[in-house]
Wavefront OBJ file of the C-alpha trace (Angstrom):
o trace
v -36.908 13.341 1.588
v -38.166 13.432 -1.950
v -41.032 12.654 -4.283
v -40.324 11.411 -7.825
v -37.623 12.149 -10.417
v -38.566 15.225 -12.408
v -38.834 15.641 -16.125
v -35.877 14.527 -18.263
v -35.661 17.912 -19.998
v -34.369 19.566 -16.815
v -30.492 19.570 -16.871
v -28.880 17.195 -14.408
v -25.072 16.906 -14.306
v -24.345 13.306 -13.249
v -20.585 13.944 -13.767
v -20.564 15.670 -10.369
v -21.915 12.639 -8.499
v -19.529 11.000 -6.067
v -19.644 7.861 -3.960
v -20.178 8.086 -0.219
v -17.015 8.754 1.773
v -15.128 10.529 -1.007
v -14.280 14.193 -0.454
v -14.550 16.107 -3.724
v -13.462 19.679 -4.485
v -16.368 21.363 -6.299
v -15.038 24.923 -6.606
v -12.262 27.012 -5.047
v -14.307 27.504 -1.878
v -16.527 24.410 -1.767
v -15.892 20.743 -1.051
v -18.459 17.946 -0.653
v -18.561 14.678 1.268
v -21.561 12.375 0.716
v -22.903 10.471 3.711
v -23.500 6.732 3.411
v -27.291 6.986 3.759
v -28.386 6.493 0.138
v -31.918 5.324 -0.564
v -35.170 6.126 -2.338
v -35.613 9.347 -0.359
v -31.960 10.409 -0.197
v -30.527 9.410 -3.624
v -26.808 8.663 -3.162
v -26.811 10.136 0.342
v -26.851 13.479 2.133
v -24.409 16.020 0.778
v -22.240 17.590 3.487
v -20.520 20.720 2.219
v -17.316 22.283 3.509
v -16.916 25.969 2.750
v -13.551 27.709 2.933
v -10.005 26.571 3.653
v -8.242 26.410 6.975
v -11.061 27.835 9.061
v -14.144 26.250 7.557
v -17.907 25.961 7.876
v -19.666 22.633 7.495
v -23.153 22.729 5.965
v -25.560 19.875 6.864
v -23.250 17.291 8.520
v -25.933 14.683 7.928
v -27.433 11.799 9.888
v -26.203 10.292 13.132
v -23.656 8.045 11.390
v -20.359 7.634 13.266
v -18.562 6.493 10.110
v -19.486 9.677 8.251
v -18.135 11.753 11.145
v -14.879 9.794 11.180
v -14.357 10.367 7.462
v -15.278 14.070 7.717
v -12.939 14.745 10.613
v -10.097 12.834 8.956
v -10.572 14.722 5.691
v -10.391 18.041 7.612
v -7.392 17.111 9.725
v -5.251 20.194 10.159
v -8.153 22.572 9.551
v -10.547 24.162 12.030
v -14.323 23.747 11.857
v -15.604 27.071 13.247
v -19.314 26.681 12.450
v -21.847 23.972 11.628
v -24.597 25.342 9.398
v -27.995 23.640 9.117
v -30.561 24.124 6.343
v -33.402 22.165 8.000
v -33.996 19.599 10.687
v -34.845 16.397 8.857
v -32.943 13.503 10.370
v -30.837 12.984 7.269
v -29.411 16.542 7.588
v -28.969 17.796 11.160
v -28.402 15.069 13.817
v -24.639 14.855 13.218
v -24.394 18.533 14.209
v -24.312 17.527 17.843
v -21.620 14.923 17.271
v -19.508 17.411 15.322
v -19.897 20.109 17.935
v -18.837 17.656 20.643
v -15.751 16.665 18.644
v -14.669 20.174 17.587
v -16.309 22.768 19.814
v -17.794 24.498 16.723
v -21.012 26.346 17.165
v -24.250 25.302 15.462
v -25.996 28.008 13.416
v -28.769 28.123 10.841
v -32.406 27.201 10.859
v -34.723 27.309 13.863
v -35.579 24.086 15.687
v -38.439 22.019 14.324
v -41.854 22.803 15.710
v -45.189 21.544 14.500
v -46.432 24.884 13.319
v -49.961 23.662 12.671
v -52.117 20.722 13.552
v -53.972 18.712 10.901
v -56.038 15.564 11.170
v -53.320 13.431 9.567
v -53.039 9.729 10.003
v -49.318 10.021 9.242
v -48.451 12.798 11.698
v -46.552 10.452 14.082
v -44.411 9.043 11.259
v -43.769 12.469 9.792
v -42.822 13.888 13.168
v -40.351 11.052 13.596
v -38.503 12.267 10.510
v -37.539 15.431 12.354
v -34.524 15.961 14.592
v -36.058 17.011 17.928
v -32.619 17.156 19.600
v -31.318 19.896 17.315
v -30.168 22.818 19.454
v -28.617 25.732 17.559
v -26.319 28.253 19.204
v -27.519 30.931 16.783
v -30.760 30.967 14.805
v -30.468 32.709 11.437
v -33.366 34.591 9.852
v -34.003 35.601 6.265
v -31.231 37.956 5.125
v -28.879 37.254 8.032
v -25.280 36.875 6.941
v -22.378 34.965 8.482
v -18.807 35.979 7.607
v -16.275 33.204 7.599
v -12.603 33.199 6.748
v -12.674 34.383 3.121
v -16.360 33.662 2.467
v -19.850 34.790 3.358
v -23.037 32.738 3.830
v -26.290 34.658 3.647
v -29.491 32.976 4.808
v -32.616 32.914 2.699
v -35.878 31.642 4.179
v -37.287 29.002 1.820
v -40.183 27.325 3.690
v -42.239 24.649 2.004
v -40.319 21.371 2.166
v -40.178 22.166 5.870
v -41.379 25.340 7.527
v -37.937 26.056 9.008
v -35.996 25.515 5.771
v -33.161 27.921 4.873
v -30.976 28.140 1.776
v -27.561 29.868 1.943
v -26.067 32.111 -0.681
v -22.285 32.092 -1.224
v -21.851 35.446 -2.967
v -18.120 35.012 -3.603
v -18.954 32.288 -6.109
v -22.551 33.272 -6.982
v -23.778 29.923 -5.779
v -26.579 28.788 -3.467
v -26.741 25.890 -1.028
v -30.330 24.961 -1.732
v -30.818 22.176 0.844
v -33.882 20.072 -0.071
v -35.804 22.997 -1.554
v -34.351 22.600 -5.078
v -32.535 19.452 -6.218
v -31.658 18.180 -9.667
v -32.306 14.448 -9.071
v -35.861 14.745 -7.772
v -38.658 17.026 -6.753
v -38.875 17.747 -3.043
v -41.652 16.097 -1.080
v -43.962 18.691 0.473
v -45.737 16.865 3.264
v -48.145 18.646 5.658
v -48.209 19.594 8.432
v -44.534 20.594 8.393
v -44.602 21.078 4.611
v -46.856 23.552 2.790
v -47.414 23.688 -0.948
v -48.399 27.361 -0.894
v -45.179 28.233 0.974
v -43.139 25.976 -1.316
v -44.393 27.636 -4.478
v -43.792 31.087 -2.948
v -40.234 30.034 -2.080
v -39.675 28.946 -5.670
v -40.915 32.300 -6.829
v -38.493 33.963 -4.418
v -35.583 32.423 -6.362
v -36.652 33.928 -9.680
v -34.447 36.720 -10.896
v -31.504 35.933 -8.639
v -27.998 35.780 -10.157
v -26.620 32.485 -8.804
v -24.980 30.375 -11.498
v -25.307 27.019 -9.727
v -27.095 25.483 -6.726
v -25.495 22.874 -4.474
v -28.401 20.768 -3.157
v -28.854 18.508 -0.168
v -28.771 15.375 -2.325
v -27.281 14.676 -5.730
v -25.256 16.791 -8.117
v -25.465 20.471 -8.885
v -28.442 22.371 -10.241
v -27.150 23.986 -13.380
v -28.945 26.845 -15.164
v -30.854 27.425 -11.940
v -33.285 30.029 -13.310
v -34.401 27.628 -16.025
v -34.507 24.836 -13.463
v -36.704 26.805 -11.046
v -39.111 27.674 -13.846
v -39.254 23.985 -14.785
v -39.951 22.979 -11.182
v -42.800 25.509 -10.924
v -44.207 24.217 -14.211
v -43.893 20.626 -13.008
v -45.917 21.439 -9.901
v -48.590 23.244 -11.923
v -48.829 20.232 -14.277
v -49.237 17.988 -11.254
v -51.903 20.303 -9.940
v -53.726 20.176 -13.298
v -53.521 16.362 -13.198
v -55.133 16.298 -9.787
v -57.910 18.613 -10.940
v -58.368 16.392 -13.994
v -58.790 13.283 -11.856
v -61.303 15.084 -9.666
v -63.208 16.093 -12.773
v -63.106 12.437 -13.918
v -64.750 11.351 -10.663
v -61.825 10.276 -8.477
v -62.522 11.670 -5.035
v -59.929 9.992 -2.809
v -56.211 10.663 -2.654
v -55.108 6.985 -3.006
v -57.065 6.668 -6.202
v -55.541 9.852 -7.555
v -52.017 8.637 -6.702
v -52.608 5.414 -8.642
v -53.682 7.375 -11.708
v -51.086 10.157 -11.848
v -48.001 8.332 -10.534
v -47.849 5.401 -12.989
v -44.879 3.105 -12.441
v -43.964 4.721 -9.122
v -41.672 2.735 -6.795
v -44.068 1.279 -4.196
v -41.746 2.543 -1.448
v -42.566 6.100 -2.562
v -46.382 5.812 -2.666
v -46.760 7.214 0.836
v -44.658 10.215 -0.115
v -46.708 10.637 -3.271
v -49.953 10.591 -1.291
v -48.620 13.277 0.992
v -47.559 15.367 -1.989
v -51.030 15.069 -3.490
v -52.487 15.991 -0.099
v -50.259 19.105 -0.028
v -51.628 20.082 -3.455
v -55.168 19.345 -2.293
v -54.749 21.542 0.803
v -53.473 24.363 -1.394
v -56.356 23.924 -3.861
v -58.922 24.014 -1.070
v -57.333 27.201 0.336
v -57.548 28.801 -3.131
v -61.190 27.878 -3.500
v -60.700 25.499 -6.477
v -61.573 22.326 -4.621
v -63.854 21.495 -1.711
v -63.578 18.740 0.876
v -66.262 16.732 2.594
v -65.421 17.742 6.155
v -61.868 18.504 7.336
v -58.996 18.536 4.876
v -57.275 15.210 5.581
v -55.547 12.355 3.766
v -58.782 10.304 4.092
v -61.216 13.000 3.047
v -63.299 13.035 -0.131
v -62.706 15.874 -2.486
v -64.439 17.393 -5.514
v -63.684 20.166 -7.958
v -65.696 23.320 -7.478
l 1 2 3 4 5 6 7 8 9 10 11 12 13 14 15 16 17 18 19 20 21 22 23 24 25 26 27 28 29 30 31 32 33 34 35 36 37 38 39 40 41 42 43 44 45 46 47 48 49 50 51 52 53 54 55 56 57 58 59 60 61 62 63 64 65 66 67 68 69 70 71 72 73 74 75 76 77 78 79 80 81 82 83 84 85 86 87 88 89 90 91 92 93 94 95 96 97 98 99 100 101 102 103 104 105 106 107 108 109 110 111 112 113 114 115 116 117 118 119 120 121 122 123 124 125 126 127 128 129 130 131 132 133 134 135 136 137 138 139 140 141 142 143 144 145 146 147 148 149 150 151 152 153 154 155 156 157 158 159 160 161 162 163 164 165 166 167 168 169 170 171 172 173 174 175 176 177 178 179 180 181 182 183 184 185 186 187 188 189 190 191 192 193 194 195 196 197 198 199 200 201 202 203 204 205 206 207 208 209 210 211 212 213 214 215 216 217 218 219 220 221 222 223 224 225 226 227 228 229 230 231 232 233 234 235 236 237 238 239 240 241 242 243 244 245 246 247 248 249 250 251 252 253 254 255 256 257 258 259 260 261 262 263 264 265 266 267 268 269 270 271 272 273 274 275 276 277 278 279 280 281 282 283 284 285 286 287 288 289 290 291 292 293 294 295 296 297 298 299 300 301 302 303 304 305 306 307 308
């Protein structure tokens, strides 16, 4: 689930895009199959990654789409899926794990199940909660720093909360790459939508990536993130610019989130306005926590805000 395409000066390799249903070899250890669930929040579809040869791990098998499972299993005929690895439990990433486990006997490992970690007075809580896979049942929950050794490869978990509070990225040290899930993507910024999303955690997770030595990220949607250190810096800057825009609108007298969205998301696809409002709300929650903004009453989508 995503917000709005980021600045054009951030590198985005469209040559690595592929249509749904086409298995593509990305590197000696990594293949990708795109699910047929493209849309304004998923770009061309969810990227399912296959790591290894012979005995393989499947990262984010995607939504509950029978056709995607048929194509995946056919593409891996003659190989053994030993593990199904999940970055987070949005319904475009994890529901197919149960189908794949049933078909192959592979275990499910990765992030913890979704839980509403905090309660907020949100009018959109029910809809947001519906975007999560409540049936996800891992056989092994991985924590920050946990490593899984496959046949000729290693996947090391990195806690990257923010887009969701249970989000994990996975380092592949043999190729100095990172499966970044929906935390960092080249095609769009990630939506950070409370209560499951947190802007303060998201920004801290971006900072956590600084100084690492990966040469490319493989994201949950779209093509690779090249020059990842530059990209992460640009993402952080993008968020700080958005924060400054929100503060500017508050200074100009806009007090409600819908009015701020109309001003700072000019030309936005109407289908994404709800996501934009939630992103502004996440920024507002963070600004209130940092003492830069105050709310009239509880911090909600409907509250009135002013700059301190």
